[in-house]
All heavy atoms as a GROMACS GRO file, in nm:
protein
  561
    1MET      N    1  -4.414   0.961   1.839
    1MET     CA    2  -4.389   0.918   1.710
    1MET      C    3  -4.283   0.995   1.639
    1MET      O    4  -4.203   0.950   1.566
    1MET     CB    5  -4.523   0.922   1.629
    1MET     CG    6  -4.518   0.879   1.495
    1MET     SD    7  -4.495   0.692   1.482
    1MET     CE    8  -4.505   0.678   1.313
    2GLY      N    9  -4.286   1.128   1.663
    2GLY     CA   10  -4.195   1.225   1.600
    2GLY      C   11  -4.052   1.190   1.653
    2GLY      O   12  -3.962   1.208   1.573
    3LYS      N   13  -4.034   1.158   1.778
    3LYS     CA   14  -3.900   1.131   1.824
    3LYS      C   15  -3.843   1.004   1.773
    3LYS      O   16  -3.729   0.991   1.745
    3LYS     CB   17  -3.898   1.114   1.988
    3LYS     CG   18  -3.904   1.247   2.058
    3LYS     CD   19  -3.892   1.215   2.208
    3LYS     CE   20  -3.877   1.335   2.289
    3LYS     NZ   21  -3.864   1.304   2.434
    4LEU      N   22  -3.927   0.909   1.742
    4LEU     CA   23  -3.896   0.778   1.692
    4LEU      C   24  -3.833   0.793   1.547
    4LEU      O   25  -3.735   0.739   1.507
    4LEU     CB   26  -4.006   0.681   1.693
    4LEU     CG   27  -3.979   0.542   1.633
    4LEU    CD1   28  -3.868   0.473   1.722
    4LEU    CD2   29  -4.100   0.458   1.634
    5VAL      N   30  -3.905   0.873   1.474
    5VAL     CA   31  -3.869   0.899   1.329
    5VAL      C   32  -3.740   0.981   1.322
    5VAL      O   33  -3.645   0.944   1.257
    5VAL     CB   34  -3.979   0.972   1.253
    5VAL    CG1   35  -3.930   1.023   1.121
    5VAL    CG2   36  -4.103   0.889   1.244
    6SER      N   37  -3.728   1.086   1.408
    6SER     CA   38  -3.602   1.156   1.418
    6SER      C   39  -3.481   1.084   1.461
    6SER      O   40  -3.370   1.092   1.402
    6SER     CB   41  -3.615   1.290   1.492
    6SER     OG   42  -3.638   1.255   1.631
    7ARG      N   43  -3.500   0.996   1.557
    7ARG     CA   44  -3.394   0.912   1.603
    7ARG      C   45  -3.349   0.804   1.504
    7ARG      O   46  -3.230   0.782   1.482
    7ARG     CB   47  -3.427   0.840   1.733
    7ARG     CG   48  -3.443   0.929   1.852
    7ARG     CD   49  -3.464   0.858   1.974
    7ARG     NE   50  -3.478   0.958   2.085
    7ARG     CZ   51  -3.516   0.920   2.205
    7ARG    NH1   52  -3.554   0.803   2.231
    7ARG    NH2   53  -3.514   1.011   2.304
    8SER      N   54  -3.448   0.747   1.428
    8SER     CA   55  -3.418   0.653   1.324
    8SER      C   56  -3.343   0.722   1.209
    8SER      O   57  -3.257   0.660   1.152
    8SER     CB   58  -3.545   0.588   1.275
    8SER     OG   59  -3.634   0.676   1.214
    9VAL      N   60  -3.366   0.852   1.177
    9VAL     CA   61  -3.305   0.920   1.079
    9VAL      C   62  -3.164   0.945   1.109
    9VAL      O   63  -3.061   0.923   1.041
    9VAL     CB   64  -3.378   1.052   1.038
    9VAL    CG1   65  -3.286   1.142   0.950
    9VAL    CG2   66  -3.503   1.023   0.976
   10VAL      N   67  -3.135   0.986   1.246
   10VAL     CA   68  -3.000   1.008   1.298
   10VAL      C   69  -2.917   0.864   1.291
   10VAL      O   70  -2.803   0.873   1.250
   10VAL     CB   71  -3.005   1.063   1.438
   10VAL    CG1   72  -2.865   1.069   1.503
   10VAL    CG2   73  -3.063   1.203   1.434
   11VAL      N   74  -2.980   0.765   1.337
   11VAL     CA   75  -2.907   0.635   1.335
   11VAL      C   76  -2.875   0.595   1.196
   11VAL      O   77  -2.764   0.550   1.166
   11VAL     CB   78  -2.992   0.528   1.405
   11VAL    CG1   79  -2.938   0.391   1.382
   11VAL    CG2   80  -2.999   0.558   1.552
   12ALA      N   81  -2.965   0.612   1.095
   12ALA     CA   82  -2.945   0.576   0.958
   12ALA      C   83  -2.837   0.661   0.896
   12ALA      O   84  -2.745   0.609   0.820
   12ALA     CB   85  -3.076   0.589   0.880
   13ALA      N   86  -2.830   0.790   0.930
   13ALA     CA   87  -2.725   0.873   0.882
   13ALA      C   88  -2.590   0.839   0.939
   13ALA      O   89  -2.487   0.851   0.866
   13ALA     CB   90  -2.764   1.010   0.916
   14ALA      N   91  -2.586   0.790   1.057
   14ALA     CA   92  -2.455   0.754   1.122
   14ALA      C   93  -2.410   0.625   1.069
   14ALA      O   94  -2.292   0.602   1.057
   14ALA     CB   95  -2.478   0.744   1.274
   15LEU      N   96  -2.494   0.522   1.031
   15LEU     CA   97  -2.452   0.403   0.982
   15LEU      C   98  -2.435   0.389   0.830
   15LEU      O   99  -2.370   0.296   0.786
   15LEU     CB  100  -2.560   0.288   1.024
   15LEU     CG  101  -2.574   0.271   1.173
   15LEU    CD1  102  -2.686   0.163   1.199
   15LEU    CD2  103  -2.439   0.225   1.232
   16THR      N  104  -2.484   0.479   0.757
   16THR     CA  105  -2.458   0.488   0.613
   16THR      C  106  -2.314   0.485   0.567
   16THR      O  107  -2.269   0.406   0.494
   16THR     CB  108  -2.538   0.600   0.551
   16THR    OG1  109  -2.677   0.584   0.581
   16THR    CG2  110  -2.520   0.596   0.396
   17PRO      N  111  -2.226   0.572   0.618
   17PRO     CA  112  -2.078   0.565   0.579
   17PRO      C  113  -2.019   0.434   0.610
   17PRO      O  114  -1.932   0.381   0.538
   17PRO     CB  115  -2.021   0.686   0.655
   17PRO     CG  116  -2.137   0.764   0.697
   17PRO     CD  117  -2.250   0.678   0.710
   18ILE      N  118  -2.054   0.378   0.735
   18ILE     CA  119  -1.996   0.248   0.770
   18ILE      C  120  -2.034   0.140   0.672
   18ILE      O  121  -1.950   0.052   0.632
   18ILE     CB  122  -2.041   0.224   0.916
   18ILE    CG1  123  -1.983   0.318   1.018
   18ILE    CG2  124  -1.990   0.082   0.954
   18ILE    CD1  125  -2.038   0.310   1.154
   19ALA      N  126  -2.159   0.135   0.638
   19ALA     CA  127  -2.206   0.030   0.537
   19ALA      C  128  -2.139   0.044   0.410
   19ALA      O  129  -2.097  -0.041   0.341
   19ALA     CB  130  -2.354   0.040   0.524
   20ALA      N  131  -2.123   0.177   0.355
   20ALA     CA  132  -2.060   0.197   0.226
   20ALA      C  133  -1.915   0.161   0.231
   20ALA      O  134  -1.860   0.109   0.137
   20ALA     CB  135  -2.070   0.352   0.191
   21LEU      N  136  -1.839   0.188   0.335
   21LEU     CA  137  -1.697   0.152   0.353
   21LEU      C  138  -1.679  -0.001   0.363
   21LEU      O  139  -1.593  -0.053   0.299
   21LEU     CB  140  -1.636   0.223   0.471
   21LEU     CG  141  -1.600   0.364   0.458
   21LEU    CD1  142  -1.550   0.423   0.592
   21LEU    CD2  143  -1.492   0.385   0.347
   22SER      N  144  -1.766  -0.059   0.426
   22SER     CA  145  -1.755  -0.210   0.436
   22SER      C  146  -1.778  -0.272   0.302
   22SER      O  147  -1.718  -0.383   0.271
   22SER     CB  148  -1.855  -0.266   0.550
   22SER     OG  149  -1.989  -0.247   0.517
   23VAL      N  150  -1.868  -0.228   0.216
   23VAL     CA  151  -1.888  -0.283   0.090
   23VAL      C  152  -1.764  -0.250  -0.006
   23VAL      O  153  -1.713  -0.341  -0.073
   23VAL     CB  154  -2.015  -0.229   0.025
   23VAL    CG1  155  -2.028  -0.263  -0.127
   23VAL    CG2  156  -2.134  -0.274   0.103
   24GLY      N  157  -1.723  -0.129   0.001
   24GLY     CA  158  -1.600  -0.091  -0.077
   24GLY      C  159  -1.479  -0.164  -0.035
   24GLY      O  160  -1.394  -0.185  -0.128
   25MET      N  161  -1.450  -0.174   0.092
   25MET     CA  162  -1.321  -0.231   0.139
   25MET      C  163  -1.321  -0.380   0.117
   25MET      O  164  -1.212  -0.445   0.095
   25MET     CB  165  -1.310  -0.203   0.282
   25MET     CG  166  -1.282  -0.059   0.316
   25MET     SD  167  -1.141   0.015   0.240
   25MET     CE  168  -1.011  -0.067   0.331
   26SER      N  169  -1.437  -0.451   0.106
   26SER     CA  170  -1.438  -0.590   0.090
   26SER      C  171  -1.382  -0.636  -0.055
   26SER      O  172  -1.317  -0.726  -0.078
   26SER     CB  173  -1.576  -0.657   0.105
   26SER     OG  174  -1.661  -0.602   0.002
   27ALA      N  175  -1.399  -0.539  -0.150
   27ALA     CA  176  -1.351  -0.566  -0.287
   27ALA      C  177  -1.205  -0.542  -0.294
   27ALA      O  178  -1.135  -0.629  -0.356
   27ALA     CB  179  -1.432  -0.473  -0.384
   28THR      N  180  -1.151  -0.450  -0.230
   28THR     CA  181  -1.003  -0.412  -0.236
   28THR      C  182  -0.927  -0.507  -0.134
   28THR      O  183  -0.813  -0.543  -0.169
   28THR     CB  184  -0.981  -0.275  -0.196
   28THR    OG1  185  -1.027  -0.252  -0.068
   28THR    CG2  186  -1.037  -0.181  -0.293
   29ALA      N  187  -0.987  -0.563  -0.034
   29ALA     CA  188  -0.916  -0.648   0.055
   29ALA      C  189  -0.893  -0.790  -0.006
   29ALA      O  190  -0.806  -0.855   0.046
   29ALA     CB  191  -0.989  -0.663   0.191
   30SER      N  192  -0.973  -0.828  -0.108
   30SER     CA  193  -0.949  -0.962  -0.152
   30SER      C  194  -0.853  -0.958  -0.276
   30SER      O  195  -0.844  -1.059  -0.343
   30SER     CB  196  -1.085  -1.010  -0.205
   30SER     OG  197  -1.140  -0.933  -0.308
   31ALA      N  198  -0.788  -0.849  -0.304
   31ALA     CA  199  -0.693  -0.842  -0.413
   31ALA      C  200  -0.575  -0.935  -0.392
   31ALA      O  201  -0.521  -0.938  -0.282
   31ALA     CB  202  -0.643  -0.697  -0.437
   32GLN      N  203  -0.536  -1.009  -0.493
   32GLN     CA  204  -0.424  -1.101  -0.482
   32GLN      C  205  -0.300  -1.040  -0.554
   32GLN      O  206  -0.316  -0.980  -0.654
   32GLN     CB  207  -0.455  -1.235  -0.550
   32GLN     CG  208  -0.567  -1.297  -0.471
   32GLN     CD  209  -0.527  -1.356  -0.331
   32GLN    OE1  210  -0.421  -1.393  -0.311
   32GLN    NE2  211  -0.623  -1.338  -0.235
   33PRO      N  212  -0.178  -1.068  -0.493
   33PRO     CA  213  -0.056  -1.014  -0.568
   33PRO      C  214  -0.040  -1.090  -0.695
   33PRO      O  215  -0.076  -1.205  -0.711
   33PRO     CB  216   0.051  -1.046  -0.466
   33PRO     CG  217  -0.001  -1.134  -0.366
   33PRO     CD  218  -0.154  -1.128  -0.374
   34LEU      N  219   0.027  -1.025  -0.792
   34LEU     CA  220   0.069  -1.092  -0.919
   34LEU      C  221   0.160  -1.203  -0.889
   34LEU      O  222   0.237  -1.203  -0.790
   34LEU     CB  223   0.123  -0.984  -1.007
   34LEU     CG  224   0.030  -0.873  -1.055
   34LEU    CD1  225   0.106  -0.772  -1.125
   34LEU    CD2  226  -0.090  -0.919  -1.122
   35ASN      N  227   0.166  -1.303  -0.985
   35ASN     CA  228   0.252  -1.408  -0.979
   35ASN      C  229   0.383  -1.375  -1.058
   35ASN      O  230   0.398  -1.391  -1.176
   35ASN     CB  231   0.190  -1.541  -1.030
   35ASN     CG  232   0.272  -1.659  -1.006
   35ASN    OD1  233   0.373  -1.658  -0.939
   35ASN    ND2  234   0.248  -1.770  -1.080
   36CYS      N  235   0.478  -1.309  -0.987
   36CYS     CA  236   0.600  -1.259  -1.059
   36CYS      C  237   0.686  -1.380  -1.078
   36CYS      O  238   0.696  -1.471  -1.000
   36CYS     CB  239   0.659  -1.160  -0.973
   36CYS     SG  240   0.555  -1.017  -0.945
   37GLN      N  241   0.768  -1.367  -1.189
   37GLN     CA  242   0.861  -1.477  -1.220
   37GLN      C  243   1.005  -1.422  -1.228
   37GLN      O  244   1.034  -1.312  -1.220
   37GLN     CB  245   0.823  -1.512  -1.374
   37GLN     CG  246   0.681  -1.562  -1.401
   37GLN     CD  247   0.649  -1.695  -1.318
   37GLN    OE1  248   0.732  -1.781  -1.309
   37GLN    NE2  249   0.537  -1.697  -1.261
   38ASN      N  250   1.096  -1.520  -1.234
   38ASN     CA  251   1.234  -1.490  -1.249
   38ASN      C  252   1.298  -1.392  -1.139
   38ASN      O  253   1.370  -1.314  -1.164
   38ASN     CB  254   1.275  -1.435  -1.381
   38ASN     CG  255   1.235  -1.530  -1.497
   38ASN    OD1  256   1.235  -1.651  -1.483
   38ASN    ND2  257   1.190  -1.474  -1.609
   39GLY      N  258   1.258  -1.414  -1.007
   39GLY     CA  259   1.308  -1.345  -0.903
   39GLY      C  260   1.258  -1.198  -0.894
   39GLY      O  261   1.305  -1.127  -0.809
   40GLN      N  262   1.158  -1.163  -0.970
   40GLN     CA  263   1.097  -1.038  -0.955
   40GLN      C  264   1.011  -1.032  -0.828
   40GLN      O  265   0.977  -1.133  -0.778
   40GLN     CB  266   1.006  -1.003  -1.073
   40GLN     CG  267   1.089  -0.982  -1.208
   40GLN     CD  268   0.989  -0.962  -1.320
   40GLN    OE1  269   0.876  -1.005  -1.320
   40GLN    NE2  270   1.042  -0.890  -1.426
   41TRP      N  271   0.976  -0.908  -0.779
   41TRP     CA  272   0.896  -0.896  -0.666
   41TRP      C  273   0.781  -0.811  -0.694
   41TRP      O  274   0.786  -0.719  -0.784
   41TRP     CB  275   0.977  -0.834  -0.553
   41TRP     CG  276   1.048  -0.706  -0.580
   41TRP    CD1  277   1.163  -0.684  -0.646
   41TRP    CD2  278   0.992  -0.576  -0.548
   41TRP    NE1  279   1.195  -0.561  -0.658
   41TRP    CE2  280   1.096  -0.481  -0.592
   41TRP    CE3  281   0.886  -0.528  -0.481
   41TRP    CZ2  282   1.068  -0.352  -0.572
   41TRP    CZ3  283   0.881  -0.391  -0.467
   41TRP    CH2  284   0.968  -0.306  -0.510
   42TRP      N  285   0.674  -0.835  -0.627
   42TRP     CA  286   0.540  -0.763  -0.651
   42TRP      C  287   0.533  -0.626  -0.582
   42TRP      O  288   0.572  -0.624  -0.459
   42TRP     CB  289   0.424  -0.851  -0.613
   42TRP     CG  290   0.292  -0.779  -0.617
   42TRP    CD1  291   0.240  -0.735  -0.743
   42TRP    CD2  292   0.199  -0.752  -0.525
   42TRP    NE1  293   0.119  -0.681  -0.717
   42TRP    CE2  294   0.088  -0.688  -0.577
   42TRP    CE3  295   0.202  -0.773  -0.390
   42TRP    CZ2  296  -0.019  -0.645  -0.509
   42TRP    CZ3  297   0.089  -0.724  -0.310
   42TRP    CH2  298  -0.017  -0.664  -0.378
   43ASP      N  299   0.526  -0.524  -0.653
   43ASP     CA  300   0.508  -0.388  -0.591
   43ASP      C  301   0.357  -0.357  -0.567
   43ASP      O  302   0.289  -0.332  -0.670
   43ASP     CB  303   0.573  -0.279  -0.679
   43ASP     CG  304   0.569  -0.134  -0.622
   43ASP    OD1  305   0.520  -0.128  -0.507
   43ASP    OD2  306   0.621  -0.057  -0.690
   44PRO      N  307   0.310  -0.359  -0.447
   44PRO     CA  308   0.163  -0.341  -0.424
   44PRO      C  309   0.114  -0.196  -0.466
   44PRO      O  310  -0.006  -0.180  -0.490
   44PRO     CB  311   0.146  -0.370  -0.282
   44PRO     CG  312   0.273  -0.352  -0.223
   44PRO     CD  313   0.374  -0.378  -0.321
   45VAL      N  314   0.202  -0.090  -0.465
   45VAL     CA  315   0.174   0.040  -0.496
   45VAL      C  316   0.128   0.048  -0.633
   45VAL      O  317   0.027   0.102  -0.674
   45VAL     CB  318   0.279   0.140  -0.450
   45VAL    CG1  319   0.236   0.285  -0.501
   45VAL    CG2  320   0.304   0.128  -0.306
   46SER      N  321   0.214   0.003  -0.719
   46SER     CA  322   0.184   0.011  -0.870
   46SER      C  323   0.117  -0.112  -0.924
   46SER      O  324   0.083  -0.117  -1.047
   46SER     CB  325   0.317   0.037  -0.943
   46SER     OG  326   0.404  -0.078  -0.936
   47ASN      N  327   0.104  -0.219  -0.833
   47ASN     CA  328   0.045  -0.343  -0.877
   47ASN      C  329   0.113  -0.405  -1.002
   47ASN      O  330   0.049  -0.440  -1.105
   47ASN     CB  331  -0.113  -0.332  -0.897
   47ASN     CG  332  -0.179  -0.469  -0.909
   47ASN    OD1  333  -0.135  -0.568  -0.853
   47ASN    ND2  334  -0.282  -0.471  -0.973
   48SER      N  335   0.246  -0.408  -0.996
   48SER     CA  336   0.324  -0.460  -1.098
   48SER      C  337   0.441  -0.540  -1.048
   48SER      O  338   0.480  -0.526  -0.930
   48SER     CB  339   0.374  -0.347  -1.198
   48SER     OG  340   0.460  -0.261  -1.121
   49CYS      N  341   0.503  -0.622  -1.133
   49CYS     CA  342   0.623  -0.696  -1.093
   49CYS      C  343   0.749  -0.606  -1.121
   49CYS      O  344   0.756  -0.544  -1.233
   49CYS     CB  345   0.634  -0.827  -1.174
   49CYS     SG  346   0.504  -0.941  -1.131
   50ARG      N  347   0.840  -0.602  -1.038
   50ARG     CA  348   0.958  -0.523  -1.046
   50ARG      C  349   1.082  -0.613  -1.053
   50ARG      O  350   1.084  -0.721  -0.991
   50ARG     CB  351   0.971  -0.430  -0.922
   50ARG     CG  352   0.861  -0.336  -0.900
   50ARG     CD  353   0.879  -0.217  -0.994
   50ARG     NE  354   0.777  -0.125  -0.960
   50ARG     CZ  355   0.776  -0.004  -1.012
   50ARG    NH1  356   0.856   0.033  -1.101
   50ARG    NH2  357   0.663   0.080  -0.985
   51ALA      N  358   1.180  -0.561  -1.119
   51ALA     CA  359   1.310  -0.643  -1.143
   51ALA      C  360   1.370  -0.647  -0.995
   51ALA      O  361   1.364  -0.563  -0.916
   51ALA     CB  362   1.397  -0.574  -1.237
   52PRO      N  363   1.450  -0.753  -0.970
   52PRO     CA  364   1.518  -0.772  -0.834
   52PRO      C  365   1.626  -0.660  -0.831
   52PRO      O  366   1.689  -0.631  -0.930
   52PRO     CB  367   1.570  -0.910  -0.841
   52PRO     CG  368   1.574  -0.949  -0.974
   52PRO     CD  369   1.467  -0.872  -1.047
   53LEU      N  370   1.645  -0.610  -0.709
   53LEU     CA  371   1.750  -0.512  -0.700
   53LEU      C  372   1.885  -0.580  -0.664
   53LEU      O  373   1.884  -0.684  -0.584
   53LEU     CB  374   1.725  -0.429  -0.566
   53LEU     CG  375   1.600  -0.329  -0.587
   53LEU    CD1  376   1.583  -0.250  -0.455
   53LEU    CD2  377   1.645  -0.225  -0.696
   54VAL      N  378   1.984  -0.552  -0.742
   54VAL     CA  379   2.116  -0.606  -0.722
   54VAL      C  380   2.205  -0.502  -0.664
   54VAL      O  381   2.218  -0.399  -0.721
   54VAL     CB  382   2.168  -0.660  -0.857
   54VAL    CG1  383   2.309  -0.712  -0.851
   54VAL    CG2  384   2.076  -0.755  -0.924
   55PRO      N  385   2.257  -0.531  -0.541
   55PRO     CA  386   2.353  -0.427  -0.485
   55PRO      C  387   2.463  -0.388  -0.582
   55PRO      O  388   2.518  -0.471  -0.648
   55PRO     CB  389   2.403  -0.496  -0.364
   55PRO     CG  390   2.312  -0.617  -0.342
   55PRO     CD  391   2.262  -0.653  -0.464
   56LEU      N  392   2.490  -0.258  -0.595
   56LEU     CA  393   2.602  -0.206  -0.668
   56LEU      C  394   2.734  -0.234  -0.593
   56LEU      O  395   2.737  -0.242  -0.480
   56LEU     CB  396   2.579  -0.056  -0.683
   56LEU     CG  397   2.455  -0.014  -0.766
   56LEU    CD1  398   2.443   0.139  -0.759
   56LEU    CD2  399   2.459  -0.067  -0.898
   57ASN      N  400   2.839  -0.247  -0.671
   57ASN     CA  401   2.967  -0.258  -0.616
   57ASN      C  402   3.027  -0.120  -0.594
   57ASN      O  403   3.097  -0.061  -0.678
   57ASN     CB  404   3.058  -0.345  -0.717
   57ASN     CG  405   3.191  -0.378  -0.650
   57ASN    OD1  406   3.213  -0.372  -0.533
   57ASN    ND2  407   3.279  -0.426  -0.729
   58CYS      N  408   3.003  -0.066  -0.484
   58CYS     CA  409   3.051   0.068  -0.449
   58CYS      C  410   3.194   0.081  -0.417
   58CYS      O  411   3.250  -0.009  -0.356
   58CYS     CB  412   2.962   0.129  -0.330
   58CYS     SG  413   2.785   0.125  -0.367
   59GLU      N  414   3.252   0.189  -0.436
   59GLU     CA  415   3.384   0.219  -0.398
   59GLU      C  416   3.413   0.233  -0.260
   59GLU      O  417   3.312   0.250  -0.182
   59GLU     CB  418   3.432   0.342  -0.469
   59GLU     CG  419   3.438   0.345  -0.622
   59GLU     CD  420   3.478   0.467  -0.686
   59GLU    OE1  421   3.522   0.564  -0.609
   59GLU    OE2  422   3.471   0.485  -0.804
   60PRO      N  423   3.535   0.206  -0.199
   60PRO     CA  424   3.560   0.222  -0.063
   60PRO      C  425   3.519   0.362  -0.022
   60PRO      O  426   3.537   0.468  -0.092
   60PRO     CB  427   3.707   0.201  -0.046
   60PRO     CG  428   3.742   0.130  -0.170
   60PRO     CD  429   3.659   0.161  -0.278
   61GLY      N  430   3.452   0.376   0.100
   61GLY     CA  431   3.407   0.501   0.151
   61GLY      C  432   3.259   0.538   0.101
   61GLY      O  433   3.218   0.642   0.139
   62GLN      N  434   3.204   0.434   0.034
   62GLN     CA  435   3.061   0.464  -0.011
   62GLN      C  436   2.978   0.337   0.035
   62GLN      O  437   3.036   0.226   0.061
   62GLN     CB  438   3.056   0.481  -0.156
   62GLN     CG  439   3.119   0.606  -0.202
   62GLN     CD  440   3.092   0.624  -0.359
   62GLN    OE1  441   3.070   0.526  -0.428
   62GLN    NE2  442   3.110   0.748  -0.401
   63TYR      N  443   2.853   0.352   0.037
   63TYR     CA  444   2.759   0.238   0.068
   63TYR      C  445   2.650   0.248  -0.036
   63TYR      O  446   2.616   0.349  -0.105
   63TYR     CB  447   2.695   0.254   0.203
   63TYR     CG  448   2.593   0.362   0.221
   63TYR    CD1  449   2.460   0.333   0.213
   63TYR    CD2  450   2.631   0.495   0.249
   63TYR    CE1  451   2.367   0.433   0.231
   63TYR    CE2  452   2.537   0.592   0.268
   63TYR     CZ  453   2.409   0.563   0.254
   63TYR     OH  454   2.314   0.659   0.271
   64TRP      N  455   2.583   0.125  -0.049
   64TRP     CA  456   2.477   0.115  -0.144
   64TRP      C  457   2.341   0.152  -0.091
   64TRP      O  458   2.310   0.091   0.018
   64TRP     CB  459   2.470  -0.031  -0.202
   64TRP     CG  460   2.359  -0.054  -0.294
   64TRP    CD1  461   2.330   0.003  -0.420
   64TRP    CD2  462   2.249  -0.147  -0.273
   64TRP    NE1  463   2.213  -0.040  -0.469
   64TRP    CE2  464   2.155  -0.132  -0.384
   64TRP    CE3  465   2.227  -0.237  -0.163
   64TRP    CZ2  466   2.048  -0.221  -0.395
   64TRP    CZ3  467   2.112  -0.313  -0.184
   64TRP    CH2  468   2.020  -0.307  -0.298
   65ASN      N  469   2.272   0.247  -0.143
   65ASN     CA  470   2.138   0.288  -0.085
   65ASN      C  471   2.038   0.208  -0.169
   65ASN      O  472   2.022   0.237  -0.283
   65ASN     CB  473   2.125   0.434  -0.102
   65ASN     CG  474   1.992   0.483  -0.041
   65ASN    OD1  475   1.897   0.400  -0.011
   65ASN    ND2  476   1.981   0.609  -0.026
   66PRO      N  477   1.963   0.111  -0.115
   66PRO     CA  478   1.875   0.027  -0.193
   66PRO      C  479   1.753   0.107  -0.235
   66PRO      O  480   1.686   0.064  -0.325
   66PRO     CB  481   1.837  -0.084  -0.095
   66PRO     CG  482   1.871  -0.042   0.034
   66PRO     CD  483   1.985   0.058   0.021
   67VAL      N  484   1.719   0.215  -0.161
   67VAL     CA  485   1.602   0.283  -0.195
   67VAL      C  486   1.616   0.368  -0.328
   67VAL      O  487   1.528   0.362  -0.423
   67VAL     CB  488   1.559   0.392  -0.080
   67VAL    CG1  489   1.448   0.480  -0.122
   67VAL    CG2  490   1.528   0.320   0.041
   68SER      N  491   1.728   0.436  -0.338
   68SER     CA  492   1.767   0.507  -0.465
   68SER      C  493   1.842   0.426  -0.562
   68SER      O  494   1.863   0.468  -0.677
   68SER     CB  495   1.834   0.641  -0.427
   68SER     OG  496   1.955   0.606  -0.362
   69ASN      N  497   1.895   0.311  -0.517
   69ASN     CA  498   1.980   0.231  -0.596
   69ASN      C  499   2.102   0.297  -0.648
   69ASN      O  500   2.141   0.283  -0.755
   69ASN     CB  501   1.905   0.160  -0.709
   69ASN     CG  502   1.973   0.044  -0.767
   69ASN    OD1  503   2.049  -0.023  -0.704
   69ASN    ND2  504   1.953   0.015  -0.892
   70LEU      N  505   2.167   0.374  -0.554
   70LEU     CA  506   2.288   0.449  -0.593
   70LEU      C  507   2.395   0.433  -0.472
   70LEU      O  508   2.361   0.392  -0.371
   70LEU     CB  509   2.252   0.599  -0.592
   70LEU     CG  510   2.160   0.651  -0.702
   70LEU    CD1  511   2.119   0.791  -0.684
   70LEU    CD2  512   2.227   0.642  -0.837
   71CYS      N  513   2.517   0.448  -0.517
   71CYS     CA  514   2.622   0.452  -0.418
   71CYS      C  515   2.626   0.581  -0.351
   71CYS      O  516   2.625   0.701  -0.424
   71CYS     CB  517   2.753   0.418  -0.481
   71CYS     SG  518   2.770   0.247  -0.533
   72ARG      N  519   2.633   0.599  -0.223
   72ARG     CA  520   2.636   0.723  -0.149
   72ARG      C  521   2.754   0.730  -0.054
   72ARG      O  522   2.811   0.625  -0.010
   72ARG     CB  523   2.505   0.735  -0.057
   72ARG     CG  524   2.378   0.709  -0.133
   72ARG     CD  525   2.332   0.827  -0.212
   72ARG     NE  526   2.330   0.942  -0.131
   72ARG     CZ  527   2.259   1.045  -0.149
   72ARG    NH1  528   2.195   1.047  -0.261
   72ARG    NH2  529   2.254   1.145  -0.068
   73PRO      N  530   2.809   0.848  -0.032
   73PRO     CA  531   2.925   0.854   0.060
   73PRO      C  532   2.881   0.818   0.203
   73PRO      O  533   2.770   0.843   0.238
   73PRO     CB  534   2.964   1.007   0.052
   73PRO     CG  535   2.880   1.078  -0.033
   73PRO     CD  536   2.772   0.972  -0.086
   74LEU      N  537   2.972   0.758   0.281
   74LEU     CA  538   2.944   0.716   0.413
   74LEU      C  539   2.908   0.840   0.491
   74LEU      O  540   2.969   0.946   0.471
   74LEU     CB  541   3.065   0.648   0.473
   74LEU     CG  542   3.096   0.505   0.424
   74LEU    CD1  543   3.218   0.456   0.491
   74LEU    CD2  544   2.976   0.418   0.451
   75GLY      N  545   2.806   0.830   0.580
   75GLY     CA  546   2.768   0.941   0.663
   75GLY      C  547   2.658   1.017   0.612
   75GLY      O  548   2.603   1.116   0.678
   76SER      N  549   2.619   1.002   0.483
   76SER     CA  550   2.505   1.068   0.427
   76SER      C  551   2.381   0.970   0.423
   76SER      O  552   2.391   0.853   0.432
   76SER     CB  553   2.528   1.128   0.289
   76SER     OG  554   2.541   1.005   0.194
   77VAL      N  555   2.271   1.033   0.400
   77VAL     CA  556   2.138   0.954   0.412
   77VAL      C  557   2.090   0.937   0.270
   77VAL      O  558   2.100   1.015   0.177
   77VAL     CB  559   2.032   1.025   0.501
   77VAL    CG1  560   1.903   0.949   0.490
   77VAL    CG2  561   2.080   1.054   0.637
   0.00000   0.00000   0.00000
């Protein structure tokens, strides 16, 4: 009887985090993106609509970096 109780306690302790995560993840997994308008795009990190990125008209010898939205000299990151 003692082994049965101790084994059930170990199993319950092992399954408790799994049960808690499955309940918590079901709420976040069902999140829907916002319905953005006018060419905007949904940013899932901030859960907001962002303005569309328009490439800059960079001078010769430069390229447009869409991450920083700046013109950078060729050969740089």
